[in-house]
Jmol script that loads the backbone (N, CA, C; Angstrom):
load data "model"
ATOM      1  N   MET A   1       0.993  -0.686  -0.099  1.00  0.00           N
ATOM      2  CA  MET A   1       0.200  -0.087   0.107  1.00  0.00           C
ATOM      3  C   MET A   1       0.822   1.300   0.137  1.00  0.00           C
ATOM      4  N   ALA A   2       0.513   2.188  -1.172  1.00  0.00           N
ATOM      5  CA  ALA A   2       1.304   3.621  -0.986  1.00  0.00           C
ATOM      6  C   ALA A   2       1.324   4.131   0.153  1.00  0.00           C
ATOM      7  N   ILE A   3       2.180   5.159   0.628  1.00  0.00           N
ATOM      8  CA  ILE A   3       1.942   6.289   1.750  1.00  0.00           C
ATOM      9  C   ILE A   3       1.012   7.360   0.872  1.00  0.00           C
ATOM     10  N   ILE A   4      -0.165   7.480   1.648  1.00  0.00           N
ATOM     11  CA  ILE A   4      -0.709   8.756   1.270  1.00  0.00           C
ATOM     12  C   ILE A   4      -0.276  10.000   2.389  1.00  0.00           C
ATOM     13  N   ARG A   5      -0.119  10.772   1.184  1.00  0.00           N
ATOM     14  CA  ARG A   5       0.489  12.133   1.863  1.00  0.00           C
ATOM     15  C   ARG A   5      -0.857  13.304   2.033  1.00  0.00           C
ATOM     16  N   CYS A   6      -1.201  13.867   2.988  1.00  0.00           N
ATOM     17  CA  CYS A   6      -2.191  14.773   3.234  1.00  0.00           C
ATOM     18  C   CYS A   6      -1.289  15.931   4.399  1.00  0.00           C
ATOM     19  N   ALA A   7      -2.029  17.044   3.647  1.00  0.00           N
ATOM     20  CA  ALA A   7      -1.546  18.503   3.909  1.00  0.00           C
ATOM     21  C   ALA A   7      -2.726  19.062   4.967  1.00  0.00           C
ATOM     22  N   VAL A   8      -2.457  19.445   6.025  1.00  0.00           N
ATOM     23  CA  VAL A   8      -3.314  20.182   7.268  1.00  0.00           C
ATOM     24  C   VAL A   8      -2.422  21.571   6.678  1.00  0.00           C
ATOM     25  N   THR A   9      -3.802  22.448   6.582  1.00  0.00           N
ATOM     26  CA  THR A   9      -3.155  23.810   6.794  1.00  0.00           C
ATOM     27  C   THR A   9      -3.680  24.381   7.949  1.00  0.00           C
ATOM     28  N   GLY A  10      -3.144  25.211   8.507  1.00  0.00           N
ATOM     29  CA  GLY A  10      -3.339  26.033   9.745  1.00  0.00           C
ATOM     30  C   GLY A  10      -3.056  25.016  10.854  1.00  0.00           C
ATOM     31  N   ALA A  11      -2.084  24.555  10.803  1.00  0.00           N
ATOM     32  CA  ALA A  11      -1.656  23.147  11.574  1.00  0.00           C
ATOM     33  C   ALA A  11      -1.771  23.281  13.160  1.00  0.00           C
ATOM     34  N   LEU A  12      -1.447  24.648  13.586  1.00  0.00           N
ATOM     35  CA  LEU A  12      -1.501  24.831  14.922  1.00  0.00           C
ATOM     36  C   LEU A  12      -2.972  25.928  15.720  1.00  0.00           C
ATOM     37  N   GLY A  13      -3.819  25.521  14.775  1.00  0.00           N
ATOM     38  CA  GLY A  13      -5.042  26.309  15.106  1.00  0.00           C
ATOM     39  C   GLY A  13      -5.905  24.862  15.583  1.00  0.00           C
ATOM     40  N   ASN A  14      -7.089  25.446  16.369  1.00  0.00           N
ATOM     41  CA  ASN A  14      -7.928  24.983  17.016  1.00  0.00           C
ATOM     42  C   ASN A  14      -8.287  23.236  16.384  1.00  0.00           C
ATOM     43  N   VAL A  15      -8.853  23.647  15.242  1.00  0.00           N
ATOM     44  CA  VAL A  15      -9.434  22.830  14.010  1.00  0.00           C
ATOM     45  C   VAL A  15      -8.011  21.882  13.726  1.00  0.00           C
ATOM     46  N   GLY A  16      -7.065  22.549  13.042  1.00  0.00           N
ATOM     47  CA  GLY A  16      -5.792  21.877  12.287  1.00  0.00           C
ATOM     48  C   GLY A  16      -5.242  20.951  13.225  1.00  0.00           C
ATOM     49  N   TYR A  17      -4.734  21.361  14.691  1.00  0.00           N
ATOM     50  CA  TYR A  17      -4.353  20.802  15.801  1.00  0.00           C
ATOM     51  C   TYR A  17      -5.029  19.467  16.133  1.00  0.00           C
ATOM     52  N   SER A  18      -6.011  19.143  16.133  1.00  0.00           N
ATOM     53  CA  SER A  18      -7.006  18.310  16.184  1.00  0.00           C
ATOM     54  C   SER A  18      -7.010  17.462  15.193  1.00  0.00           C
ATOM     55  N   LEU A  19      -7.062  17.770  13.737  1.00  0.00           N
ATOM     56  CA  LEU A  19      -6.848  17.338  12.480  1.00  0.00           C
ATOM     57  C   LEU A  19      -5.641  16.330  12.475  1.00  0.00           C
ATOM     58  N   ALA A  20      -4.552  16.959  12.821  1.00  0.00           N
ATOM     59  CA  ALA A  20      -3.452  16.523  12.792  1.00  0.00           C
ATOM     60  C   ALA A  20      -3.390  15.179  13.716  1.00  0.00           C
ATOM     61  N   PHE A  21      -3.875  14.967  14.646  1.00  0.00           N
ATOM     62  CA  PHE A  21      -3.606  13.896  15.511  1.00  0.00           C
ATOM     63  C   PHE A  21      -4.675  12.634  15.056  1.00  0.00           C
ATOM     64  N   PHE A  22      -5.871  13.225  14.480  1.00  0.00           N
ATOM     65  CA  PHE A  22      -7.114  12.242  14.034  1.00  0.00           C
ATOM     66  C   PHE A  22      -6.249  11.757  12.715  1.00  0.00           C
ATOM     67  N   VAL A  23      -5.528  12.440  11.480  1.00  0.00           N
ATOM     68  CA  VAL A  23      -4.837  12.051  10.462  1.00  0.00           C
ATOM     69  C   VAL A  23      -4.230  10.612  11.090  1.00  0.00           C
ATOM     70  N   ALA A  24      -2.953  11.211  11.829  1.00  0.00           N
ATOM     71  CA  ALA A  24      -1.513  10.585  12.061  1.00  0.00           C
ATOM     72  C   ALA A  24      -2.013   8.995  12.721  1.00  0.00           C
ATOM     73  N   SER A  25      -3.014   9.054  13.548  1.00  0.00           N
ATOM     74  CA  SER A  25      -3.534   8.187  14.131  1.00  0.00           C
ATOM     75  C   SER A  25      -4.102   6.728  13.667  1.00  0.00           C
ATOM     76  N   GLY A  26      -4.423   7.017  12.480  1.00  0.00           N
ATOM     77  CA  GLY A  26      -4.966   5.821  11.473  1.00  0.00           C
ATOM     78  C   GLY A  26      -6.657   6.390  11.531  1.00  0.00           C
ATOM     79  N   MET A  27      -7.213   7.228  12.135  1.00  0.00           N
ATOM     80  CA  MET A  27      -8.911   7.228  12.371  1.00  0.00           C
ATOM     81  C   MET A  27      -9.336   7.702  10.957  1.00  0.00           C
ATOM     82  N   LEU A  28      -8.775   8.211   9.929  1.00  0.00           N
ATOM     83  CA  LEU A  28      -9.114   8.885   8.803  1.00  0.00           C
ATOM     84  C   LEU A  28      -8.825   7.809   7.442  1.00  0.00           C
ATOM     85  N   PHE A  29      -7.509   7.207   7.528  1.00  0.00           N
ATOM     86  CA  PHE A  29      -7.614   6.154   6.514  1.00  0.00           C
ATOM     87  C   PHE A  29      -7.466   4.741   6.615  1.00  0.00           C
ATOM     88  N   GLY A  30      -7.728   4.456   7.566  1.00  0.00           N
ATOM     89  CA  GLY A  30      -7.591   3.060   8.359  1.00  0.00           C
ATOM     90  C   GLY A  30      -6.725   2.928   9.184  1.00  0.00           C
ATOM     91  N   PRO A  31      -6.440   2.282   9.982  1.00  0.00           N
ATOM     92  CA  PRO A  31      -5.360   1.651  10.665  1.00  0.00           C
ATOM     93  C   PRO A  31      -3.929   0.845  10.243  1.00  0.00           C
ATOM     94  N   LYS A  32      -4.397   0.879   8.868  1.00  0.00           N
ATOM     95  CA  LYS A  32      -3.217   0.089   7.994  1.00  0.00           C
ATOM     96  C   LYS A  32      -2.480   1.140   7.036  1.00  0.00           C
ATOM     97  N   GLN A  33      -3.036   1.919   6.768  1.00  0.00           N
ATOM     98  CA  GLN A  33      -2.545   2.285   5.615  1.00  0.00           C
ATOM     99  C   GLN A  33      -1.416   3.844   6.074  1.00  0.00           C
ATOM    100  N   LYS A  34      -0.577   3.663   5.824  1.00  0.00           N
ATOM    101  CA  LYS A  34       0.591   4.729   6.327  1.00  0.00           C
ATOM    102  C   LYS A  34       0.296   6.252   5.453  1.00  0.00           C
ATOM    103  N   ILE A  35       1.246   7.317   6.732  1.00  0.00           N
ATOM    104  CA  ILE A  35       0.608   8.446   6.029  1.00  0.00           C
ATOM    105  C   ILE A  35       1.609   9.512   6.327  1.00  0.00           C
ATOM    106  N   ALA A  36       1.844  10.506   5.178  1.00  0.00           N
ATOM    107  CA  ALA A  36       3.020  11.165   5.409  1.00  0.00           C
ATOM    108  C   ALA A  36       2.131  12.829   5.945  1.00  0.00           C
ATOM    109  N   LEU A  37       2.172  13.287   7.025  1.00  0.00           N
ATOM    110  CA  LEU A  37       1.813  14.486   6.934  1.00  0.00           C
ATOM    111  C   LEU A  37       2.340  15.671   6.671  1.00  0.00           C
ATOM    112  N   HIS A  38       1.596  16.774   5.978  1.00  0.00           N
ATOM    113  CA  HIS A  38       2.160  18.067   5.458  1.00  0.00           C
ATOM    114  C   HIS A  38       1.701  19.140   6.126  1.00  0.00           C
ATOM    115  N   LEU A  39       2.392  19.800   7.119  1.00  0.00           N
ATOM    116  CA  LEU A  39       1.481  20.529   7.917  1.00  0.00           C
ATOM    117  C   LEU A  39       2.063  22.194   7.449  1.00  0.00           C
ATOM    118  N   LEU A  40       0.922  22.942   7.449  1.00  0.00           N
ATOM    119  CA  LEU A  40       1.274  24.477   6.866  1.00  0.00           C
ATOM    120  C   LEU A  40       0.928  25.473   7.904  1.00  0.00           C
ATOM    121  N   GLU A  41       1.806  26.138   7.985  1.00  0.00           N
ATOM    122  CA  GLU A  41       1.331  27.493   9.123  1.00  0.00           C
ATOM    123  C   GLU A  41       1.784  28.468   8.132  1.00  0.00           C
ATOM    124  N   VAL A  42       1.270  29.687   9.248  1.00  0.00           N
ATOM    125  CA  VAL A  42       1.947  31.357   8.670  1.00  0.00           C
ATOM    126  C   VAL A  42       3.329  31.287   8.914  1.00  0.00           C
ATOM    127  N   PRO A  43       4.066  32.388   7.878  1.00  0.00           N
ATOM    128  CA  PRO A  43       5.435  32.377   8.574  1.00  0.00           C
ATOM    129  C   PRO A  43       5.698  33.027   9.884  1.00  0.00           C
ATOM    130  N   GLY A  44       6.548  32.782  10.763  1.00  0.00           N
ATOM    131  CA  GLY A  44       6.741  32.942  11.731  1.00  0.00           C
ATOM    132  C   GLY A  44       6.705  32.202  13.152  1.00  0.00           C
ATOM    133  N   LEU A  45       5.600  31.342  12.478  1.00  0.00           N
ATOM    134  CA  LEU A  45       5.344  29.912  13.638  1.00  0.00           C
ATOM    135  C   LEU A  45       6.356  28.578  13.661  1.00  0.00           C
ATOM    136  N   ALA A  46       7.052  28.782  12.928  1.00  0.00           N
ATOM    137  CA  ALA A  46       7.992  27.708  12.593  1.00  0.00           C
ATOM    138  C   ALA A  46       8.417  26.712  14.126  1.00  0.00           C
ATOM    139  N   GLY A  47       8.827  27.721  14.845  1.00  0.00           N
ATOM    140  CA  GLY A  47       9.113  27.168  16.238  1.00  0.00           C
ATOM    141  C   GLY A  47       7.830  26.037  16.847  1.00  0.00           C
ATOM    142  N   PRO A  48       6.744  26.788  17.096  1.00  0.00           N
ATOM    143  CA  PRO A  48       5.808  26.121  17.596  1.00  0.00           C
ATOM    144  C   PRO A  48       5.140  24.873  16.885  1.00  0.00           C
ATOM    145  N   LEU A  49       5.581  25.058  15.370  1.00  0.00           N
ATOM    146  CA  LEU A  49       5.195  23.943  14.583  1.00  0.00           C
ATOM    147  C   LEU A  49       6.277  22.758  14.479  1.00  0.00           C
ATOM    148  N   GLU A  50       7.494  23.170  15.142  1.00  0.00           N
ATOM    149  CA  GLU A  50       7.969  21.906  15.475  1.00  0.00           C
ATOM    150  C   GLU A  50       7.870  21.271  16.614  1.00  0.00           C
ATOM    151  N   GLY A  51       7.037  21.886  17.795  1.00  0.00           N
ATOM    152  CA  GLY A  51       6.523  21.597  18.477  1.00  0.00           C
ATOM    153  C   GLY A  51       5.369  20.286  18.573  1.00  0.00           C
ATOM    154  N   LEU A  52       4.820  21.082  17.481  1.00  0.00           N
ATOM    155  CA  LEU A  52       3.839  19.992  17.021  1.00  0.00           C
ATOM    156  C   LEU A  52       4.354  18.838  16.706  1.00  0.00           C
ATOM    157  N   ARG A  53       5.352  18.990  15.726  1.00  0.00           N
ATOM    158  CA  ARG A  53       6.101  17.933  14.927  1.00  0.00           C
ATOM    159  C   ARG A  53       6.455  16.771  15.424  1.00  0.00           C
ATOM    160  N   MET A  54       6.640  17.593  16.892  1.00  0.00           N
ATOM    161  CA  MET A  54       7.402  16.468  18.115  1.00  0.00           C
ATOM    162  C   MET A  54       6.532  16.135  19.238  1.00  0.00           C
ATOM    163  N   GLU A  55       5.433  16.599  19.056  1.00  0.00           N
ATOM    164  CA  GLU A  55       4.413  15.928  19.945  1.00  0.00           C
ATOM    165  C   GLU A  55       3.897  14.492  19.096  1.00  0.00           C
ATOM    166  N   LEU A  56       3.372  15.008  17.740  1.00  0.00           N
ATOM    167  CA  LEU A  56       3.009  13.654  16.852  1.00  0.00           C
ATOM    168  C   LEU A  56       4.328  12.757  16.815  1.00  0.00           C
ATOM    169  N   GLU A  57       5.225  13.033  16.956  1.00  0.00           N
ATOM    170  CA  GLU A  57       6.373  12.019  16.558  1.00  0.00           C
ATOM    171  C   GLU A  57       6.623  11.332  18.246  1.00  0.00           C
ATOM    172  N   ASP A  58       6.047  12.015  19.014  1.00  0.00           N
ATOM    173  CA  ASP A  58       6.286  11.150  20.483  1.00  0.00           C
ATOM    174  C   ASP A  58       4.824  10.394  20.586  1.00  0.00           C
ATOM    175  N   CYS A  59       4.016  10.771  19.923  1.00  0.00           N
ATOM    176  CA  CYS A  59       2.770   9.554  19.781  1.00  0.00           C
ATOM    177  C   CYS A  59       3.031   8.217  19.277  1.00  0.00           C
ATOM    178  N   ALA A  60       4.129   8.276  18.821  1.00  0.00           N
ATOM    179  CA  ALA A  60       4.763   6.917  18.080  1.00  0.00           C
ATOM    180  C   ALA A  60       2.917   6.121  17.742  1.00  0.00           C
ATOM    181  N   PHE A  61       2.365   6.864  16.273  1.00  0.00           N
ATOM    182  CA  PHE A  61       1.444   6.315  15.674  1.00  0.00           C
ATOM    183  C   PHE A  61       2.094   5.163  14.861  1.00  0.00           C
ATOM    184  N   ASP A  62       1.861   4.218  14.577  1.00  0.00           N
ATOM    185  CA  ASP A  62       1.913   3.168  13.583  1.00  0.00           C
ATOM    186  C   ASP A  62       2.078   3.485  11.992  1.00  0.00           C
ATOM    187  N   THR A  63       0.742   4.196  12.217  1.00  0.00           N
ATOM    188  CA  THR A  63       0.469   5.219  10.710  1.00  0.00           C
ATOM    189  C   THR A  63       1.393   6.155   9.960  1.00  0.00           C
ATOM    190  N   LEU A  64       1.833   6.603  11.153  1.00  0.00           N
ATOM    191  CA  LEU A  64       2.374   8.057  10.613  1.00  0.00           C
ATOM    192  C   LEU A  64       4.176   7.660  10.638  1.00  0.00           C
ATOM    193  N   GLU A  65       4.790   7.888   8.713  1.00  0.00           N
ATOM    194  CA  GLU A  65       5.825   7.886   8.453  1.00  0.00           C
ATOM    195  C   GLU A  65       6.384   8.846   8.362  1.00  0.00           C
ATOM    196  N   GLU A  66       6.010   9.757   8.076  1.00  0.00           N
ATOM    197  CA  GLU A  66       6.875  10.897   7.856  1.00  0.00           C
ATOM    198  C   GLU A  66       6.185  12.216   7.808  1.00  0.00           C
ATOM    199  N   ILE A  67       6.877  13.150   8.458  1.00  0.00           N
ATOM    200  CA  ILE A  67       6.040  14.678   8.562  1.00  0.00           C
ATOM    201  C   ILE A  67       6.863  15.884   7.851  1.00  0.00           C
ATOM    202  N   ARG A  68       6.265  16.632   7.201  1.00  0.00           N
ATOM    203  CA  ARG A  68       6.901  17.774   7.160  1.00  0.00           C
ATOM    204  C   ARG A  68       6.237  19.258   7.159  1.00  0.00           C
ATOM    205  N   THR A  69       7.071  20.134   7.789  1.00  0.00           N
ATOM    206  CA  THR A  69       6.833  21.381   8.235  1.00  0.00           C
ATOM    207  C   THR A  69       7.104  22.160   6.937  1.00  0.00           C
ATOM    208  N   GLY A  70       5.914  23.803   7.434  1.00  0.00           N
ATOM    209  CA  GLY A  70       6.904  24.879   6.879  1.00  0.00           C
ATOM    210  C   GLY A  70       5.621  25.725   6.327  1.00  0.00           C
ATOM    211  N   SER A  71       6.171  27.029   5.912  1.00  0.00           N
ATOM    212  CA  SER A  71       4.998  28.005   5.836  1.00  0.00           C
ATOM    213  C   SER A  71       4.926  28.315   4.153  1.00  0.00           C
ATOM    214  N   ASP A  72       5.787  27.650   3.428  1.00  0.00           N
ATOM    215  CA  ASP A  72       5.872  27.542   2.214  1.00  0.00           C
ATOM    216  C   ASP A  72       4.920  26.846   1.322  1.00  0.00           C
ATOM    217  N   PRO A  73       3.323  27.201   0.770  1.00  0.00           N
ATOM    218  CA  PRO A  73       2.457  26.408   0.539  1.00  0.00           C
ATOM    219  C   PRO A  73       3.174  25.823  -0.984  1.00  0.00           C
ATOM    220  N   PHE A  74       4.108  26.133  -1.779  1.00  0.00           N
ATOM    221  CA  PHE A  74       4.087  25.425  -2.800  1.00  0.00           C
ATOM    222  C   PHE A  74       5.063  23.956  -2.737  1.00  0.00           C
ATOM    223  N   VAL A  75       5.759  24.210  -1.198  1.00  0.00           N
ATOM    224  CA  VAL A  75       6.264  23.386  -0.613  1.00  0.00           C
ATOM    225  C   VAL A  75       5.828  21.890  -0.075  1.00  0.00           C
ATOM    226  N   ILE A  76       4.604  22.663   1.002  1.00  0.00           N
ATOM    227  CA  ILE A  76       3.808  21.703   1.799  1.00  0.00           C
ATOM    228  C   ILE A  76       3.406  21.200   0.800  1.00  0.00           C
ATOM    229  N   PHE A  77       2.161  21.489  -0.097  1.00  0.00           N
ATOM    230  CA  PHE A  77       1.234  20.794  -1.278  1.00  0.00           C
ATOM    231  C   PHE A  77       1.863  20.323  -2.444  1.00  0.00           C
ATOM    232  N   GLN A  78       3.056  19.886  -2.416  1.00  0.00           N
ATOM    233  CA  GLN A  78       3.390  19.628  -3.135  1.00  0.00           C
ATOM    234  C   GLN A  78       3.794  17.696  -3.505  1.00  0.00           C
ATOM    235  N   ASP A  79       3.053  16.973  -4.215  1.00  0.00           N
ATOM    236  CA  ASP A  79       2.616  15.753  -4.091  1.00  0.00           C
ATOM    237  C   ASP A  79       1.732  15.264  -3.078  1.00  0.00           C
ATOM    238  N   ILE A  80       1.012  16.047  -2.766  1.00  0.00           N
ATOM    239  CA  ILE A  80       0.108  15.741  -1.327  1.00  0.00           C
ATOM    240  C   ILE A  80      -1.116  15.358  -2.698  1.00  0.00           C
ATOM    241  N   ASP A  81      -2.002  14.004  -1.633  1.00  0.00           N
ATOM    242  CA  ASP A  81      -3.294  13.304  -2.069  1.00  0.00           C
ATOM    243  C   ASP A  81      -4.559  13.652  -1.991  1.00  0.00           C
ATOM    244  N   TYR A  82      -4.649  14.667  -0.202  1.00  0.00           N
ATOM    245  CA  TYR A  82      -5.705  15.063   0.192  1.00  0.00           C
ATOM    246  C   TYR A  82      -5.335  16.365   0.925  1.00  0.00           C
ATOM    247  N   ALA A  83      -6.302  17.249   1.343  1.00  0.00           N
ATOM    248  CA  ALA A  83      -5.578  18.411   1.767  1.00  0.00           C
ATOM    249  C   ALA A  83      -7.113  18.587   2.602  1.00  0.00           C
TER     250      ALA A  83
END
end "model"
wireframe off; spacefill off
backbone 0.3
color backbone group
């Protein structure tokens, strides 16, 4: 099964933050589907966005294979399947 790449915009907002964990846990695409999360946030929030990355990594979700973070939509939306 190929990795699904899913972008979450406004990743540090209330909805985006909750959605990131929902997707990473396998609740959206199923417990066997590998996920690559692409997290987009406005410029200037790189520090807190890295904090979110660490929180997701600490959860050790079996489905989460990769996390990309940034504020450039051309980079974050590259090669995604869902947003």
